[in-house]
C-alpha positions as CSV (number, residue, x, y, z in Angstrom):
1,M,42.8,-86.6,25.0
2,A,45.1,-88.9,26.9
3,I,46.2,-92.4,27.0
4,P,43.6,-94.1,29.5
5,E,45.0,-95.6,32.6
6,S,43.7,-99.1,31.6
7,Q,46.2,-98.9,28.6
8,L,49.0,-97.9,30.7
9,E,48.2,-100.7,33.1
10,T,48.3,-103.1,30.2
11,W,51.7,-101.6,29.1
12,S,53.2,-101.8,32.5
13,H,53.2,-105.7,32.7
14,Q,56.3,-107.5,32.2
15,G,57.1,-109.8,29.3
16,S,57.9,-113.3,29.3
17,I,59.7,-114.7,32.3
18,T,59.8,-118.6,32.1
19,Q,60.9,-119.0,28.7
20,S,63.4,-116.3,29.0
21,R,64.9,-118.0,32.3
22,T,64.9,-121.5,30.8
23,T,66.9,-119.9,27.7
24,Y,69.3,-118.3,30.1
25,N,70.1,-121.4,32.2
26,S,70.6,-123.5,28.9
27,I,73.1,-121.2,27.8
28,K,74.8,-120.7,31.0
29,T,75.3,-124.3,31.4
30,T,76.9,-124.3,28.1
31,L,79.2,-121.6,29.0
32,N,80.1,-123.1,32.2
33,A,80.7,-126.7,31.0
34,S,83.9,-128.3,32.7
35,D,85.6,-129.0,29.2
36,T,85.6,-125.3,27.6
37,P,89.1,-123.9,26.7
38,Y,88.6,-121.3,29.6
39,A,87.4,-123.8,32.3
40,A,90.5,-123.3,34.4
41,K,90.2,-119.5,34.3
42,T,88.3,-117.3,36.5
43,Y,84.9,-116.0,35.0
44,K,81.4,-115.2,35.6
45,V,78.1,-115.7,33.7
46,F,75.5,-113.1,34.3
47,L,72.2,-111.5,32.9
48,Q,72.0,-107.9,31.8
49,G,69.6,-105.9,30.0
50,S,65.6,-105.8,30.3
51,Y,65.2,-109.3,31.1
52,G,68.0,-109.2,33.8
53,N,66.4,-106.1,35.4
54,D,62.8,-107.0,35.2
55,T,61.9,-104.2,32.6
56,N,61.4,-106.5,29.7
57,I,58.2,-106.1,27.5
58,Y,56.4,-108.8,25.5
59,S,57.8,-107.4,22.3
60,E,61.3,-107.6,23.6
61,S,62.4,-111.3,23.3
62,D,66.1,-111.3,23.4
63,V,67.9,-112.7,26.4
64,D,71.2,-110.8,27.1
65,I,73.8,-112.7,28.9
66,V,77.4,-111.7,29.6
67,I,80.5,-113.8,30.2
68,S,83.1,-112.0,31.8
69,L,86.6,-113.1,32.2
70,D,88.4,-112.0,35.6
71,D,91.8,-112.9,34.8
72,C,92.6,-109.6,33.1
73,F,91.3,-106.2,32.7
74,Q,91.3,-102.9,30.5
75,H,92.0,-99.7,32.3
76,D,91.4,-95.9,32.1
77,L,94.0,-93.9,33.7
78,S,93.1,-90.6,32.3
79,Q,92.2,-89.1,35.9
80,L,95.5,-89.9,37.3
81,P,98.5,-87.8,37.5
82,V,101.5,-88.8,35.5
83,E,103.4,-90.2,38.4
84,Q,100.4,-92.6,39.2
85,Q,100.0,-93.6,35.8
86,E,103.8,-94.6,35.7
87,A,103.2,-96.4,39.1
88,F,100.5,-98.4,37.5
89,K,102.4,-99.3,34.8
90,T,105.4,-100.5,36.9
91,S,103.0,-102.6,39.0
92,H,101.1,-104.4,36.0
93,S,102.3,-106.3,32.9
94,N,100.0,-107.3,29.9
95,A,98.0,-110.2,29.9
96,T,99.0,-113.1,27.8
97,Y,95.3,-114.3,27.3
98,T,93.2,-111.4,26.0
99,H,89.7,-110.4,25.2
100,H,90.4,-111.4,21.4
101,D,91.5,-115.0,22.8
102,F,88.4,-115.4,25.2
103,K,85.8,-114.2,22.6
104,A,87.4,-116.8,20.2
105,D,87.0,-119.4,22.8
106,V,83.5,-118.5,23.7
107,L,82.4,-118.4,20.2
108,A,83.9,-121.8,19.5
109,V,82.0,-123.2,22.5
110,L,78.6,-121.7,21.5
111,S,79.0,-122.9,17.9
112,G,79.9,-126.3,19.0
113,K,76.5,-126.4,21.0
114,Y,74.1,-124.5,18.7
115,G,75.8,-124.9,15.2
116,N,74.5,-122.6,12.6
117,D,72.1,-120.7,14.8
118,V,75.2,-118.9,16.2
119,D,76.6,-115.8,14.4
120,S,79.5,-113.5,15.5
121,G,77.9,-110.1,15.4
122,E,79.5,-106.8,15.6
123,K,79.1,-106.5,19.4
124,A,77.5,-109.7,20.7
125,I,77.6,-113.3,19.7
126,A,73.9,-114.0,18.5
127,I,72.1,-117.3,19.2
128,A,69.0,-117.4,17.0
129,A,65.6,-118.4,18.7
130,S,64.6,-122.2,18.0
131,G,61.7,-124.0,19.5
132,N,61.3,-122.9,23.2
133,R,64.8,-121.0,23.2
134,R,64.5,-117.3,22.8
135,K,66.9,-115.3,20.7
136,S,70.0,-114.5,22.9
137,D,73.1,-112.1,22.6
138,V,76.2,-113.4,24.5
139,I,78.8,-110.7,25.3
140,A,82.4,-112.0,26.0
141,A,84.0,-109.4,28.2
142,I,86.8,-108.6,30.5
143,K,87.0,-106.7,33.5
144,Y,87.4,-102.6,33.0
145,R,88.6,-100.3,35.6
146,R,88.2,-96.6,35.6
147,Y,90.9,-95.4,38.3
148,H,90.7,-92.5,40.3
149,K,93.9,-93.2,42.5
150,F,96.8,-95.6,41.9
151,L,99.9,-95.3,44.6
152,S,100.3,-99.1,44.6
153,N,98.3,-102.3,44.7
154,S,97.3,-101.8,48.1
155,D,96.4,-98.1,47.9
156,Q,94.3,-97.7,44.8
157,S,90.6,-96.7,43.9
158,Y,88.6,-97.3,40.7
159,D,85.0,-97.9,39.4
160,E,84.8,-101.5,37.9
161,G,83.0,-102.5,35.1
162,I,83.3,-104.5,32.0
163,C,84.5,-104.0,28.5
164,F,84.6,-105.7,25.2
165,Y,85.6,-104.7,21.5
166,T,83.5,-104.8,18.4
167,N,84.8,-106.3,15.1
168,T,86.2,-103.1,13.9
169,G,88.2,-102.6,17.3
170,T,86.0,-100.2,19.0
171,E,86.4,-100.5,22.9
172,I,83.0,-100.6,24.6
173,A,83.0,-100.1,28.2
174,N,80.1,-100.3,30.6
175,Y,78.9,-100.8,34.0
176,P,76.1,-103.5,34.2
177,K,76.3,-104.1,38.1
178,Q,76.0,-100.4,38.9
179,H,73.2,-100.1,36.3
180,S,71.3,-103.0,37.9
181,E,71.7,-101.8,41.6
182,N,70.6,-98.2,40.7
183,L,67.6,-99.4,38.9
184,T,66.7,-101.4,42.1
185,T,67.1,-98.5,44.3
186,K,65.2,-96.3,42.0
187,H,62.5,-98.6,41.9
188,Q,62.3,-98.9,45.7
189,G,62.4,-95.0,46.1
190,T,59.4,-94.5,43.8
191,S,57.0,-97.0,45.4
192,Q,58.0,-99.6,43.0
193,L,56.9,-97.5,40.3
194,F,60.0,-97.0,38.1
195,K,60.0,-100.5,36.5
196,P,56.2,-100.4,35.5
197,M,56.8,-97.0,34.0
198,A,60.0,-98.0,32.0
199,R,57.9,-100.9,30.6
200,I,55.2,-98.4,29.7
201,L,57.7,-96.1,28.0
202,K,59.0,-99.1,26.0
203,N,55.6,-100.3,24.9
204,M,54.8,-96.7,23.8
205,R,58.0,-96.7,21.8
206,S,56.7,-99.9,20.1
207,R,53.2,-98.1,19.4
208,L,54.8,-95.4,18.0
209,I,56.9,-97.5,15.5
210,T,54.2,-99.4,14.5
211,E,52.2,-96.2,13.9
212,G,55.1,-94.7,11.8
213,M,55.6,-92.0,14.2
214,L,59.1,-93.1,15.2
215,K,61.6,-95.0,13.3
216,D,62.8,-98.3,14.7
217,G,66.3,-97.7,16.5
218,V,65.7,-94.2,17.6
219,A,64.9,-94.9,21.3
220,P,66.6,-98.2,22.5
221,S,65.4,-99.6,25.7
222,Y,68.6,-99.0,27.5
223,Y,68.3,-95.3,26.9
224,L,64.6,-95.2,27.9
225,E,65.4,-96.5,31.0
226,G,68.1,-93.9,31.5
227,L,65.8,-91.0,30.7
228,L,63.2,-92.3,33.4
229,Y,66.1,-92.7,35.8
230,N,66.7,-89.0,36.0
231,V,63.1,-88.2,36.8
232,P,63.0,-87.2,40.4
233,N,61.4,-89.6,42.8
234,D,58.4,-87.2,43.8
235,K,57.3,-87.0,40.3
236,F,56.2,-90.7,40.5
237,G,52.7,-90.2,41.5
238,K,49.7,-92.4,42.6
239,S,48.6,-93.4,39.1
240,Y,50.5,-94.3,35.8
241,N,48.8,-91.6,34.2
242,D,49.7,-89.0,36.6
243,T,53.2,-90.4,36.6
244,F,53.6,-90.1,33.0
245,V,52.5,-86.5,32.7
246,N,54.6,-85.3,35.8
247,A,57.6,-87.2,34.2
248,I,57.4,-86.0,30.6
249,N,56.6,-82.5,31.8
250,W,59.8,-82.5,34.0
251,I,61.9,-83.8,31.4
252,L,60.7,-81.4,28.6
253,E,61.8,-78.7,31.0
254,A,65.0,-80.0,32.7
255,D,68.5,-79.6,31.2
256,R,69.0,-82.8,29.5
257,T,72.7,-82.2,29.2
258,K,73.1,-82.9,32.7
259,F,70.9,-86.5,32.8
260,L,73.1,-89.3,33.6
261,C,72.9,-93.1,32.6
262,C,71.5,-95.5,34.9
263,N,75.0,-96.7,36.0
264,E,76.0,-92.9,36.9
265,Q,79.3,-93.4,35.0
266,Y,78.5,-91.6,31.7
267,Y,76.0,-88.7,30.6
268,L,73.0,-90.1,28.9
269,L,73.2,-87.8,26.0
270,F,76.7,-87.5,24.4
271,E,77.8,-87.3,20.9
272,D,81.2,-89.0,20.8
273,S,80.6,-92.0,22.9
274,P,79.6,-95.5,21.7
275,V,77.5,-96.0,24.8
276,T,75.4,-92.8,24.9
277,W,72.3,-91.4,23.3
278,R,72.2,-88.7,20.7
279,A,70.3,-85.8,21.7
280,E,68.4,-85.4,18.5
281,K,67.1,-89.1,18.7
282,C,65.9,-88.4,22.3
283,D,64.1,-85.3,21.2
284,K,62.4,-87.3,18.2
285,F,61.0,-89.7,21.0
286,L,59.7,-87.1,23.3
287,D,58.2,-85.3,20.5
288,A,56.5,-88.5,19.4
289,A,55.4,-89.6,22.6
290,V,53.9,-86.2,23.5
291,E,52.0,-86.4,19.8
292,L,50.6,-89.7,20.6
293,W,49.4,-88.7,24.1
294,K,47.5,-85.9,22.5
295,Q,46.1,-87.6,19.6
296,W,44.7,-90.8,21.7
């Protein structure tokens, strides 16, 4: 047996848009208020995650928001020779207003507006759902630069992302702009099939959890997008059924150690990074998805 096209069509649909948009706009207005402690600094507020990339499903209610400070940045100089690392250090001084300060100010602003609905989580500041407001996660971040060259401030090259720190001090560096742009390019290159197929995988994941075939947390949405992102464009066929079969068969035969995250800055499957998927969890998802397809 196989999952019928009609079910895949249902799973391909995008989740809530209006309520999520209203939630985002409300929180963005709060973060952008003229009386915040950071109002005079340079920063931007933007969406990331499934809603921001149009791959959200009905069971995904969280709105993921980033407020990123542009006035300072963290860096990775590991690819530079020693003399270029020294040139960088000579050209830059330590920031006086740091990520720690910025996150504390953002937390104070959100707590002042939403009161006890706000919780300073391990990674993101969580705002509970209330009335028409959806649950939201706000990440207070600073810029992040991975340098490829630094000869001077006028002769340098780097990939720019964002970074933040968990409550235990772990640095999390990611590249949401590249992620979003690459998803759009992939979607266009697959005759607009990529994003519906990503939603199908996410809904399948939800069904697997409901049926007790997969534990919650094994296959986060971000990594499912990454898994599908590596599938060649010519595997996306004329129907969802054909595309699923082509994609899964290709993934099962491929060398998954070479798979990249959608941002193309990290390998998708890597053991020692806080922003990558564990190979055994990917295998569990694939095994469960194949079993669900056969049992349908």
